[in-house]
Structure formats: structure tokens, C-alpha cells
C-alpha positions in Angstrom: -6.7 25.3 -10.9 -4.9 28.5 -11.2 -3.5 29.8 -14.5 -0.2 28.6 -14.8 2.3 31.9 -14.1 -0.5 33.3 -12.2 1.4 35.8 -9.7 0.2 35.0 -5.7 1.3 36.9 -3.2 2.8 34.6 -0.2 3.5 36.9 2.2 3.5 35.0 5.4 1.0 36.0 7.6 2.1 37.8 10.9 5.8 37.0 10.7 8.9 38.4 10.1 11.0 38.6 6.6 11.7 35.5 5.7 14.0 36.6 3.1 16.4 37.2 6.6 16.0 33.2 7.8 18.5 30.9 5.9 17.6 27.6 4.9 20.0 25.7 7.3 17.5 24.7 9.8 17.3 21.5 8.3 19.5 19.7 5.5 17.4 18.6 2.4 20.5 17.3 0.4 20.1 14.4 3.1 16.6 13.7 2.4 16.6 11.8 -0.6 19.1 9.6 0.5 17.2 9.1 3.4 13.8 8.3 1.6 15.2 5.9 -0.9 17.2 3.8 1.9 13.7 3.4 3.7 11.5 2.7 0.6 14.0 0.7 -0.7 13.7 -1.5 1.8 10.4 -1.7 2.6 10.2 -2.3 -1.3 13.1 -5.2 -0.3 10.6 -6.8 1.9 7.5 -6.6 -0.4 9.3 -8.4 -3.0 10.5 -10.9 -0.2 7.0 -11.5 0.5 5.4 -11.3 -3.1 7.8 -14.2 -4.5 7.2 -16.0 -1.3 11.0 -16.4 -0.2 9.2 -15.2 3.7 5.8 -16.4 3.8 2.9 -14.8 5.9 3.5 -17.2 8.6 7.5 -16.5 8.9 6.6 -13.2 8.8 4.9 -13.2 12.0 7.4 -14.3 13.5 9.8 -10.9 12.3 7.0 -9.0 13.6 7.2 -10.3 17.2 11.0 -9.6 17.0 10.3 -6.3 16.0 7.9 -5.0 18.6 8.8 -7.6 21.5 12.1 -7.1 21.8 14.0 -4.8 19.3 11.6 -1.5 19.8 11.0 -2.1 23.6 15.4 -1.8 23.7 15.5 1.1 21.7 12.4 2.8 24.0 14.6 1.6 27.1 17.8 2.9 25.8 17.0 6.7 24.3 14.5 7.2 27.7 17.4 6.7 30.0 19.5 8.7 27.7 17.2 11.8 27.3 17.9 15.2 28.4 14.6 16.4 29.4 16.4 19.8 30.2 16.6 20.8 26.7 12.7 19.7 25.6 10.7 22.1 24.5 7.7 21.6 26.1 5.3 23.5 24.2 5.9 21.4 21.2 5.1 17.9 22.9 1.6 19.8 24.3 1.1 20.9 20.5 1.3 17.5 19.7 -0.5 15.9 22.3 -3.4 18.3 21.5 -3.3 17.8 17.9 -3.7 13.9 18.4 -6.2 14.4 20.9 -8.5 17.0 18.3 -8.1 14.4 15.4 -8.8 11.3 17.8 -11.8 13.2 19.1 -12.7 14.4 15.4 -12.5 11.1 13.3 -14.3 9.2 16.7 -17.2 11.5 16.8 -17.9 11.3 13.2 -17.7 7.7 13.2 -20.1 7.3 16.2 -22.5 9.7 13.8 -22.7 7.7 11.1 -22.0 3.8 11.8 -24.7 1.4 12.2 -25.0 0.2 15.8 -23.7 -3.1 15.4 -20.3 -1.8 15.0 -20.2 1.5 15.5 -17.9 1.8 19.0 -15.8 -0.8 17.7 -15.1 1.3 14.4 -14.9 4.2 16.1 -12.0 3.3 18.2 -10.0 1.8 15.6 -10.1 4.2 13.0 -9.3 7.0 15.6 -6.4 4.8 16.5 -5.2 4.8 12.8 -5.8 8.3 12.2 -3.3 9.8 15.5 -0.4 6.5 15.7 2.1 7.6 13.4 5.1 4.9 12.2 7.4 7.2 14.1 10.3 5.1 14.9 11.0 2.7 11.7 10.1 5.5 8.6 9.6 8.8 11.0 12.8 8.8 12.8 15.4 8.2 9.8 13.6 10.9 8.0 14.1 12.9 10.9 18.0 12.0 11.5 18.9 13.3 7.5 16.8 16.7 8.4 17.7 17.7 11.2 20.6 15.8 12.7 23.4 18.6 11.8 21.1 21.2 12.8 18.7 20.6 15.5 19.8 17.3 16.7 17.4 17.4 20.1 14.7 16.7 17.4 15.3 13.3 17.3 14.7 12.8 21.0 11.0 14.2 20.9 10.1 11.1 18.7 10.6 9.2 21.8 8.5 12.0 23.7 5.4 11.8 21.0 5.2 8.4 20.9 4.0 7.2 24.0 1.0 9.8 23.7 -0.8 7.6 21.7 0.6 4.2 23.6 -0.3 5.5 27.1 -3.0 7.7 26.5 -4.9 7.5 23.1 -4.9 4.0 22.2 -6.2 2.9 25.7 -9.5 4.9 24.7 -9.7 3.1 21.3 -8.9 0.2 23.2 -12.4 0.7 25.4 -14.7 1.9 22.5 -13.7 -1.7 20.9 -14.1 -3.4 24.5 -17.4 -1.8 24.9 -18.7 -3.3 21.3 -17.7 -6.5 22.4 -19.2 -6.5 25.6 -22.7 -4.8 23.6 -22.6 -7.9 20.9 -22.0 -11.0 23.6 -25.4 -9.6 24.8 -24.2 -10.8 28.2 -23.9 -7.5 30.7 -23.9 -9.0 33.6 -19.9 -8.6 33.2 -19.3 -5.0 35.8 -17.9 -2.1 34.0 -14.7 -2.2 36.3 -14.0 -5.6 34.7 -13.6 -3.9 31.2 -11.6 -1.1 32.5 -9.3 -3.7 34.1 -9.3 -5.5 31.0 -8.0 -2.6 29.2 -5.2 -1.5 31.6 -3.7 -5.0 31.6 -3.8 -5.0 27.6 -1.9 -1.6 28.2 0.6 -2.9 30.6 1.3 -6.1 29.4 2.5 -4.2 25.7 6.1 -4.4 25.7 6.4 -1.1 24.4 4.3 0.7 27.0 6.8 -1.3 30.1 9.3 -0.4 28.5 8.6 3.1 28.6 7.6 2.9 32.1 10.7 1.3 32.9 12.8 3.9 30.7 11.6 6.6 32.6 12.3 5.2 36.0 15.7 4.3 34.9 16.6 7.5 33.9 16.2 9.0 37.2 17.8 6.0 39.2 21.0 5.8 36.7 21.4 9.6 35.9 21.4 9.0 32.4 23.5 6.2 32.0 23.3 3.0 31.1 25.5 0.3 32.6 28.8 -0.6 30.8 27.5 -4.4 31.6 24.0 -3.8 29.6 25.1 -1.5 27.4 26.5 -3.7 24.4 23.2 -6.1 24.5 20.7 -2.9 24.7 22.6 -1.6 21.9 22.6 -4.5 19.8 18.7 -4.9 19.7 17.9 -1.5 19.4 20.4 -1.4 16.6 19.0 -4.3 15.0 15.5 -2.4 14.3 15.6 0.2 11.4 15.9 -2.7 8.7 14.0 -5.2 10.3 11.2 -2.9 10.9 11.4 -1.6 7.7 11.6 -4.8 5.8 8.8 -6.2 7.9 7.0 -3.1 6.9 7.3 -4.2 3.1 5.7 -7.9 4.2 3.1 -6.6 5.5 2.1 -4.7 2.4 1.6 -8.0 0.0 -1.4 -8.6 -1.1 -3.6 -5.5 1.0 -4.4 -3.6 -2.0 -6.8 -6.6 -3.2 -9.0 -6.1 -0.5 -10.7 -2.8 -1.6 -13.7 -3.1 -2.3 -16.8 -0.6 -2.8 -17.6 0.1 1.1 -14.1 0.6 1.8 -13.7 3.6 -0.8 -15.3 6.3 1.6 -14.0 5.1 4.6 -10.3 5.4 3.4 -10.6 8.8 1.6 -11.7 10.3 4.8 -9.1 8.2 6.7 -6.5 9.0 4.3 -7.4 12.8 4.6 -7.6 13.0 8.0 -4.0 11.6 8.8 -2.0 12.9 5.9 -4.2 16.7 5.9 -5.4 17.2 8.7 -2.9 16.0 11.4 -0.2 18.0 10.1 -2.1 21.3 9.4 -3.3 20.7 13.1 -0.2 20.0 14.5 1.5 23.2 13.2 -1.1 25.5 14.2 -0.7 24.4 17.8 2.7 25.2 17.7 2.3 28.5 16.0 -0.3 28.9 18.8 1.5 27.5 21.6 5.3 28.2 21.5 5.8 31.8 23.0 9.0 31.2 24.7 11.1 31.5 21.5 12.9 34.5 21.2 14.3 33.9 17.6 12.2 33.9 14.7 14.3 31.2 13.3 13.9 28.7 16.0 10.2 29.0 15.9 9.6 28.4 12.5 11.5 25.4 12.4 10.1 24.3 14.9 6.9 24.6 13.3 8.0 23.1 10.3 8.8 20.0 12.0 5.5 19.5 13.8 4.0 19.3 10.1 6.5 17.4 8.9 5.6 15.0 12.0 2.0 15.4 11.4 2.4 13.5 7.8 4.3 10.5 9.4 2.1 7.4 7.6 0.5 5.0 10.1 1.8 2.5 11.9 1.8 -1.3 11.0 0.8 -2.3 14.6 -2.8 -0.7 13.9 -3.7 -3.9 11.5 -2.4 -6.0 14.6 -5.4 -4.5 16.8 -7.8 -4.3 13.6 -6.7 -8.3 13.5 -7.0 -9.0 17.3 -10.9 -7.1 17.3 -11.6 -8.4 14.2 -12.5 -4.8 12.7 -12.1 -3.3 9.5 -9.4 -5.4 8.7 -9.4 -4.6 4.9 -9.5 -0.8 6.2 -7.1 -0.5 8.2 -4.6 -2.6 5.8 -5.0 -0.8 2.7 -5.1 2.2 4.5 -1.3 1.6 6.2 -0.2 1.1 2.4 -2.0 4.1 0.6 -1.0 6.6 3.6 3.5 5.0 3.5 3.4 5.7 -0.2 1.5 8.9 0.0 3.8 10.6 2.8 6.8 10.0 0.5 6.1 12.7 -2.1 4.5 15.2 0.9 7.4 15.0 2.9 9.8 15.5 0.2 8.1 18.5 -1.2 7.3 19.6 2.5 10.8 19.5 3.3 12.2 20.9 0.3 9.9 24.0 0.6 10.2 24.5 3.7 13.7 24.9 3.6 14.0 27.2 0.6 14.3 31.0 1.5 11.1 32.9 1.3 11.8 34.5 -1.8 9.8 36.6 -4.2 6.7 35.3 -5.8 7.9 36.2 -9.3 10.9 33.5 -8.4 8.4 31.0 -6.6 6.5 31.0 -9.5 9.4 30.1 -12.1 9.8 27.4 -9.5 6.3 25.9 -9.9 6.1 26.7 -13.6 9.5 24.4 -14.0 8.2 21.6 -11.6 4.7 21.0 -13.5 7.1 21.4 -16.8 9.5 18.4 -15.5 6.7 16.3 -13.7 4.5 16.8 -17.2 7.4 15.4 -19.4 7.8 12.3 -17.2 4.2 11.6 -17.0 3.8 12.1 -20.5 6.6 9.2 -20.8 4.8 6.7 -18.8 1.3 7.2 -20.3 2.4 6.5 -24.1 3.3 3.2 -22.6 0.0 2.6 -20.7 -2.6 3.8 -23.2 0.1 1.4 -25.8 -0.5 -1.5 -22.9 -4.0 -0.7 -23.1 -4.4 -1.2 -26.4 -2.4 -4.2 -27.1 -4.1 -6.0 -24.7 -7.3 -4.6 -25.9 -8.9 -4.1 -22.5 -9.8 -0.6 -23.7 -12.8 -2.7 -25.2 -14.4 -4.1 -22.4 -15.8 -2.5 -19.2 -14.3 -1.0 -16.7 -11.8 -0.2 -19.3 -13.3 1.7 -21.7 -13.8 4.5 -19.4 -10.1 4.3 -18.1 -8.8 4.7 -21.4 -10.8 8.1 -21.6 -8.9 9.1 -18.5 -5.9 8.3 -19.6 -6.5 10.3 -22.9 -7.4 13.2 -20.8 -4.0 13.0 -18.5 -2.2 12.8 -22.0 -3.6 15.9 -23.3 -3.3 17.8 -19.9 0.5 17.3 -20.1 1.0 17.8 -23.8 -0.8 21.2 -22.9 1.4 22.0 -20.0 4.2 21.6 -21.5 3.1 23.3 -24.7 2.5 25.9 -22.0 5.6 26.1 -20.9 7.1 27.9 -24.4 4.0 29.7 -25.2 4.0 31.5 -21.8 7.0 33.5 -22.6 5.9 34.8 -26.3 3.7 37.1 -27.1 1.6 35.5 -28.7 -2.4 36.1 -27.2 -4.2 33.7 -29.2 -1.1 31.3 -28.8 -1.6 31.2 -24.9 -5.5 31.0 -25.5 -5.8 28.1 -27.6 -3.5 26.7 -25.2 -4.7 27.4 -21.8 -8.3 26.1 -23.0 -6.7 22.7 -23.9 -4.9 22.5 -20.8 -7.9 23.5 -19.0 -10.7 21.4 -20.1 -8.6 18.2 -20.1 -7.3 19.1 -16.6 -10.8 19.3 -15.3 -12.0 16.6 -17.4 -9.4 14.1 -15.5 -11.4 15.4 -12.8 -14.9 14.3 -14.0 -13.6 10.5 -15.5 -12.9 9.3 -12.2 -16.4 9.8 -10.8 -17.9 8.4 -14.6 -15.0 5.5 -13.7 -16.6 4.7 -10.4 -19.9 3.9 -12.2 -18.7 0.7 -14.1 -16.3 -0.4 -11.4 -19.4 -0.8 -8.6 -21.1 -2.5 -11.5 -18.0 -5.1 -11.5 -18.3 -5.5 -7.7 -21.9 -5.8 -8.1 -21.8 -8.8 -10.6 -18.2 -10.0 -9.8 -18.6 -13.2 -11.6 -21.8 -12.9 -14.0 -19.7 -11.9 -17.3 -17.1 -13.8 -17.0 -19.2 -17.1 -16.8 -20.9 -16.1 -19.8 -17.9 -15.5 -21.7 -16.4 -18.9 -20.6 -19.7 -20.7 -21.9 -19.5 -18.6 -24.8 -16.3 -19.6 -25.8 -16.2 -22.9 -24.9 -19.2 -23.4 -27.0 -17.9 -21.6 -29.8 -14.9 -23.8 -30.0 -16.6 -26.5 -31.0 -18.7 -24.1 -33.6 -17.0 -24.8 -37.3 -18.4 -21.0 -37.5 -17.3 -17.8 -36.6 -20.9 -17.5 -35.2 -21.6 -18.5 -31.8 -24.2 -21.4 -32.1 -26.4 -22.3 -29.2 -26.5 -26.4 -28.9 -25.9 -28.8 -26.3 -22.1 -29.6 -26.1 -22.4 -33.0 -24.0 -25.1 -34.2 -27.0 -22.8 -33.3 -29.8 -19.3 -34.7 -28.5 -18.2 -38.4 -29.3 -17.3 -40.2 -26.6 -13.9 -39.0 -25.3 -10.7 -40.6 -24.7 -8.3 -40.3 -21.3 -5.2 -38.0 -21.8 -2.3 -39.0 -19.7 0.4 -36.6 -18.2 -0.9 -33.4 -20.3 -3.1 -32.7 -22.5 -3.0 -34.2 -25.8 -5.3 -32.1 -27.7 -3.8 -29.5 -30.2 -6.4 -26.9 -29.4 -6.9 -27.4 -25.3 -10.4 -26.1 -24.3 -8.9 -25.8 -21.0 -6.2 -23.6 -22.3 -8.7 -21.5 -23.8 -10.3 -21.5 -20.5 -7.7 -19.5 -18.7 -7.4 -17.2 -21.4 -11.1 -16.4 -20.9 -10.4 -15.9 -17.0 -7.0 -13.3 -18.1 -9.2 -11.6 -20.2 -12.3 -11.2 -18.2 -9.8 -9.6 -15.5 -11.5 -6.6 -14.4 -8.8 -5.4 -12.1 -11.2 -4.1 -9.8 -9.0 -3.2 -6.9 -6.7 -1.8 -9.1 -9.6 0.7 -10.2 -11.1 1.8 -6.5 -7.7 2.6 -5.4 -7.1 5.1 -8.8 -10.5 6.8 -7.7 -9.2 6.9 -4.1 -5.8 8.7 -5.0 -7.6 10.8 -7.7 -10.2 11.3 -5.4 -7.4 12.8 -2.8 -5.9 14.6 -5.6 -9.3 16.6 -5.9 -9.7 17.1 -2.5 -6.3 18.9 -2.6 -7.3 21.1 -5.2 -10.2 22.1 -3.6 -8.4 23.1 -0.5 -6.1 24.9 -2.7 -9.2 27.0 -4.3 -10.7 27.7 -0.4 -7.6 28.6 1.0 -7.2 31.3 -1.5 -11.0 32.5 -1.1 -10.5 32.6 2.5 -7.1 34.3 3.3 -5.5 37.4 1.4 -2.1 36.0 2.8 -1.9 32.7 2.3 1.5 31.6 3.4 4.2 29.3 3.1 1.5 26.0 3.7 -0.5 27.5 0.6 2.9 27.5 -1.6 3.3 23.5 -0.4 -0.2 22.9 -1.1 0.6 24.5 -4.9 3.2 22.3 -4.8 1.7 19.2 -4.2 -1.7 19.9 -6.1 1.2 20.8 -9.7 2.8 17.3 -9.3 -1.0 15.2 -8.1 -2.4 16.9 -11.6 0.4 16.9 -14.0 1.6 13.5 -12.8 -1.1 11.6 -12.6 0.6 9.3 -15.5 2.9 8.0 -12.9 0.1 6.5 -10.9 -1.9 5.0 -13.4 1.7 3.5 -15.0 1.7 2.3 -11.7 -1.5 0.6 -11.8 -1.8 -0.1 -15.5 1.0 -0.1 -17.4 2.7 -3.3 -16.7 0.0 -5.8 -17.6 0.4 -9.2 -16.0 -0.4 -11.5 -18.8 1.3 -9.0 -21.6 4.1 -8.3 -20.1 5.1 -9.6 -16.7 4.4 -13.3 -17.3 5.7 -13.2 -20.7 9.0 -11.9 -19.3 9.2 -14.5 -16.7 8.8 -17.6 -19.5 11.6 -15.8 -21.3 13.5 -15.3 -18.4 13.1 -19.0 -17.2 14.2 -20.3 -20.6 17.2 -18.2 -20.2 18.4 -19.8 -17.1 17.2 -23.1 -17.8 17.3 -23.5 -21.7 14.6 -23.9 -23.9 13.7 -27.1 -22.7 14.4 -27.2 -18.9 15.4 -31.1 -18.8 14.1 -33.3 -15.9 16.5 -33.6 -12.8 17.6 -37.1 -11.4 16.1 -37.9 -7.9 19.1 -38.2 -6.7 20.2 -34.3 -7.8 16.8 -32.7 -6.4 17.7 -30.4 -3.2 16.9 -32.3 -0.1 13.9 -30.5 0.6 12.2 -31.2 -2.4 13.1 -34.9 -2.2 11.5 -34.9 1.4 8.3 -32.8 0.6 7.6 -35.3 -2.9 8.3 -38.1 -0.7 5.6 -37.3 1.7 3.2 -36.0 -0.7 3.0 -39.4 -2.9 3.6 -41.8 0.1 0.9 -40.5 2.5 -1.3 -37.4 0.8 -1.2 -38.1 -2.9 -4.5 -41.0 -2.8 -6.5 -38.7 -1.1 -5.8 -35.0 -2.5 -6.9 -36.8 -5.7 -10.2 -37.9 -4.2 -10.7 -34.8 -2.7 -9.8 -32.2 -5.8 -8.8 -33.9 -9.2 -11.5 -34.1 -11.5 -12.3 -35.2 -15.2 -12.4 -32.1 -17.4 -13.0 -32.1 -21.5 -9.8 -30.6 -23.0 -10.7 -31.3 -26.7 -13.5 -33.2 -28.6 -12.6 -36.5 -27.8 -10.2 -36.2 -25.1 -10.3 -35.8 -21.0 -8.3 -35.0 -18.8 -7.6 -35.5 -14.8 -6.7 -32.3 -13.4 -6.8 -29.6 -10.8 -6.9 -25.9 -9.9 -3.3 -24.8 -8.8 -6.0 -22.3 -6.0 -7.4 -25.8 -5.6 -4.4 -27.4 -4.2 -3.5 -24.2 -2.2 -6.2 -24.7 -0.4 -6.3 -28.6 0.1 -2.9 -28.2 1.6 -4.3 -25.9 4.1 -7.2 -27.8 5.1 -5.1 -30.8 6.0 -2.2 -28.8 7.8 0.1 -29.1 5.2 0.4 -25.5 4.7 -0.2 -23.1 7.6 -1.0 -20.2 5.1 -1.3 -19.6 1.2 2.5 -18.9 0.8 3.6 -22.0 2.5 1.2 -23.7 0.0 2.2 -22.5 -3.0 6.3 -23.0 -1.8 4.9 -26.3 -1.2 3.4 -26.8 -4.3 6.5 -25.8 -6.1 8.3 -28.2 -4.8 5.6 -30.6 -6.1 6.7 -29.6 -9.7 10.2 -29.3 -8.8 10.1 -33.2 -7.9 7.9 -34.1 -10.8 5.2 -34.9 -9.1 2.7 -32.1 -10.7 2.6 -29.9 -13.8 0.7 -27.8 -15.9 -1.3 -29.3 -18.3 0.6 -27.3 -21.2 3.7 -26.9 -19.1 3.1 -23.4 -19.7 3.1 -21.9 -16.0 5.2 -22.8 -13.2 2.9 -23.6 -10.1 0.8 -20.8 -9.0 -2.1 -19.8 -6.1 -4.4 -19.6 -8.9 -7.1 -20.6 -11.3 -4.5 -22.2 -13.8 -4.7 -26.1 -14.8 -2.4 -28.7 -13.5 -2.4 -32.4 -13.2 -0.6 -35.2 -11.3 2.2 -37.2 -12.9 1.7 -40.6 -13.9 5.0 -42.6 -15.0 7.6 -44.7 -13.3 10.0 -42.0 -11.8 6.9 -40.6 -10.1 5.8 -44.3 -9.0 9.6 -44.2 -7.5 8.3 -42.0 -4.6 5.6 -43.9 -3.1 7.6 -46.9 -2.9 10.6 -45.1 -1.4 
């Protein structure tokens, strides 16, 4: 970490005086609305998937429309209308070389470190992950916002660069996957020519590749014009791509971060670094090296900056489809897609902002860096106060790994305090105050580098022993419920408890044992995936700081990119509280679920009245009729069990996740989302309810009962 306010020479190496260059090379004022539009639509898609408004099966239909109709039409249209005469070809060769270099680096490293049973398949899919960008859904709106008014031809470059991955690099990756598939089958009688034929066929049958080829042919045949009879049809499909693709991207992100495991964390760090740091740097360096035809320094600089921004575009969702097809590292690919998408937003914004400002004196730039650090520290401090309060109110700070996490949050809190105080102390002639403040700032900031490493130790233990402590807590908790003293006494429950009666539609115990078990399950939630993601993102931040130090040591004239790296490090160092708030600030059991329950009461009243069967929606009525008449008896036999809920009572109940799994097994639902919707309809129709009527139906280990009333029996006789 550099001392805030340190004066560094940011002269651009080997380039003219950038104070003379105008900042008109990109329209930065339109970038934030474009980012807000893109990520707002992504958020809408995520909410729709998270709330089961659109299930994963239904989302596949939208994905097929986007990839097989809308995007091919968009590519065909732009291939026909593209003006090849205005293309700066060294830019395309630079991107091609950069992608080939990153592809080769990832491929070779994967082949070296991976095990033989999956070496080639991992090399293929990881190389595709690091080189195939989300050019059209997310990249095109960003480029349009930045360059539409200054360099509109840059928009067309995306349609020329995309086939580099689709037609050249992806087939090589597919070839590695097919080789691994051939090796694992053990049947080596198949000729290598057949493998090549399979790869070529897979590439040619891809609608995107096919329409690119057709579009290039039509470009010369139709003389850069689309016949009027086809123009409206093609425009209709092409114009539907933008919003639909972003919405589908949000849908694909649902539940992906929960797949993070210990074995994927290192792989994700390396892949994210290759995609978001290595790729843009090589793209920019290649343009600087190969683009010698530009006589204008402004045009050359603008094209070089554009190459850097292009390299930051996140991984395309189609890579996840390849991973599913070959059944290779799906957890790594899907989680990495989500992480790279959300990490790319601040990188693109900071990059575009820095690349658009005039190259002024170093003191002005350092003042801007100081202001950014100060502002982000204030926002981060507020987020950290909230997060720390939540950790104490939920009592998570008493348990591992949250015991380590709270220390990380406190170090981040002191870092923000130190940065805020430094902003005032540095302006005064107070040597002792500056020394003390800098000591506080440096010590706390370096602590935020150390605590993630220490946090990984208990997090790893939670992965190795995921349920041991949970089961012990449940057993001890069950015993304690029947102990009159506060000390836990070890004795057999099944011996001391009296014969149990039977609860009917809901648990009649005043101190329900099953509700206590639910509470223990909630308390035992260690949020391992959140901790893994926190360690991953903080490790990326640490690598950025390390790169900043090495860059300054190896380059006497670091240049504009070093300044960008400094701004990125400032945001990641003093904005860690925003990350902590996003992952741990909205506690599910302390904030989200109580909020949903209060909102439910405000909407339906304190006690929701049961609707008469005649007033139910048609889909609810038909679902309840189908289930009670044809499936309820078999479901009760398969998943309903007698469980003790009090000293003298038992209840016939089942878990919500058990019903979700059963509905998929018997074919009443195709995925967990549809099964959860099915269970919700059964609850709305009065067929089932939570044992204490506290929760709506959820795909979780909550206890539910089937209702046995005259109204419910009427469904079976309907």
C-alpha cells in the first residue's frame, strides 16, 4: 500500500503530451446509465428466478430463443451491413493474438497441474471460459454508450471479434473435451478422423456460427443491403436480443454461488485473474504494438483504450452450456460467470472514467485518488456498522467461522476510520497526528489482508465436517428441551418420555420440539459459500495490490494503466465494507424472513382467512384436486413420518425439501422451482401447512403437515 498523498510520476511512457489530447474519445456521462440499464435488467431476471416466477425449466426456453433465434438474426443483420472498408485490421489481429495467448496460457497450465482423468476436458473448458466474452448482451450496450457519438465504427468491431472465439478457439477447446471423452470411454477403436468430424459438425450446427457465415456471404451477394421483404423480420428478432439476453443472464445466476466448494476456490481465483486482468492488459499491449498505421495519437490511444475495455467484458453464459454438455466443472464455470460479471462492472466504470479524463499533473490525480478513497470509506463505514450490528444481534460472532469474520469486519472498520481521519490530518502540519493516523491506517489495512487467510482455516474445517456440529447441537438441544435444569443431562429420551398422543392439523405443543429443531438448524447455518466467496474476492483484491507494488518496482514511468490500477486498489481496499454488507449484512433469519412475515401480515391481515374452494384460482384448484385424488396417499406413505413434537404429543409431518424431491421423482415437477410452486399451490388450497403456520411453503428443512379436514377431504371426492 502506498502512503496516501504520495507523489508518483504518472507520465505515459513513449507517448506524446496527453494534456493536449481531448477527453472526447468516449462519452463517460452515458456509461453509468448504460451500466444501470444492463445490471438492472440482470437483477430483474435474478429476482424472477429467485422468487420462482420463472423456473429453471422455463428459463431454458428463453435461453434457446436468445441463442438460436435472436442472436443469430442480430449477427446476420450486422454481417450484411458491416462496412469492411473502415475497419482497422491491426485491432482485430491484436484481439486475436491476445485471445490465443490467454487461451494457450490457461490450457498449458491446466494440462500441467490437472489430474490425468480430467486433464484435457478441464483444459478445454477453462480455456474457453477465459477467452469467450459476453460481447453482445453486456458488451455492446457499454460500447454504444461510450463511443456512439465519437467512434461509431467501434460498435461493428464486436461482430468481427466474436467469431474469433466461436469459429477458432472454441473448436480447439471442444477438441480437448472430445479427446478426454474418448480416453475415458476406453474404446480406442474410433478413428481420430471421426473425432475431428464430430468437432466440425458441432461447430457448424451452432446457429451463431452458421448465421455468421451466411451473413458474410450475403454481405457480398446483396451489396450491404437487406431486402425490404426480410428487413422487418430480421429487425424484429434482432431487436429482441438485448433485453431478453440480459434477463436470461440474471435467471442463470440463481443458486450458482451456493455451488462454491473448497476445491473450486483456487481455480476461480486463477480464471478470474486471467479473464479480468490478464486479458485486457494483453489486448491493450497488442494494439500498442501492432497499430502503427494510425497517424493520430488520439485515435491510437482511443483504440488502445477500447481494446483494454473489451478485454474486461465478463465470461459469456454460453460457456455454462458447454460445461453441462460435457459434464465438466459446472460449479467452477457457473460460479465464475457470476463473479466475473459483477466484478467487471466497477472495473469497466473506473477504466472508462480514468481513460476519459485529461492527462493532467500528478498532484491533481493524487487529489482525485484521495477523494475517491475518502468517499468510498464513508459509504463503506456505514455498511460495516450495519453488518457488525447484524453479526452481534444474530449472535453469529460466537461461532466458527463467524468468529474470524467479525475480526475481519473490525479491521475493515478501522481501515475506513483511518482513511477518513487521514483525509483531514494530511492537510494539517501535525507530524505526530500524521504518524499515528498512518500507523492506524496501515496496521488495519494489512490486517484485512491477513484475516482472509486465517478465515480460510475454519471455513475449510466447516467443509470437511459440514454436519457433525449441527447434529450434535440438535441432539443436545433435544435433550435440553426435556431437562428441567439449565445444564444438559445425558439420558435416553425414549425411556423417560410418557406415551405420546397424536397432534392433528398442526402441532399442539406449547413448546414445540420441531420448531426448536428448525431454530437450531438456522443457528447452525455457517454460510460456507458466502465465506468462500468473500475469501475469493479479497484474494483478487490482494493480487491487485501486489500487482501495483510490482508494477511500480519494475517501471520507472508506470503510465495511465498504473493509475487505473491504483484507483481500483483504492476502491477494493477502502470499499471492502460494501462487499461484507452484500454477503453478510442482510441476515436471512434476522432481517429477511421477519420482513417477509410482516409484509405478509400487512397484505393479508393478521390472520389470513382460508379461501372457499370456489374462490381459489383455477391452477390452485386443479393442482389440489390432482394431488389429493391421485397422489396424496402415496406421498404420505413415502415421506410422512411420526415425529415427537412435545412431551406427550407426536405429529405426522414431513420436510419441505422432502416434498420437493418427491414431486420431481414422480414426475409432477421437472425442477426444484416447479416443485416449490406446486407445494405453494397446495398450501394455498389448504392441503398442507407449516406445523405452526409460521412459514409459507419452502424448499428447505422446515416441517409441514397435510391437513385432514372436511374441506380438504372434499378435494378427494371431487
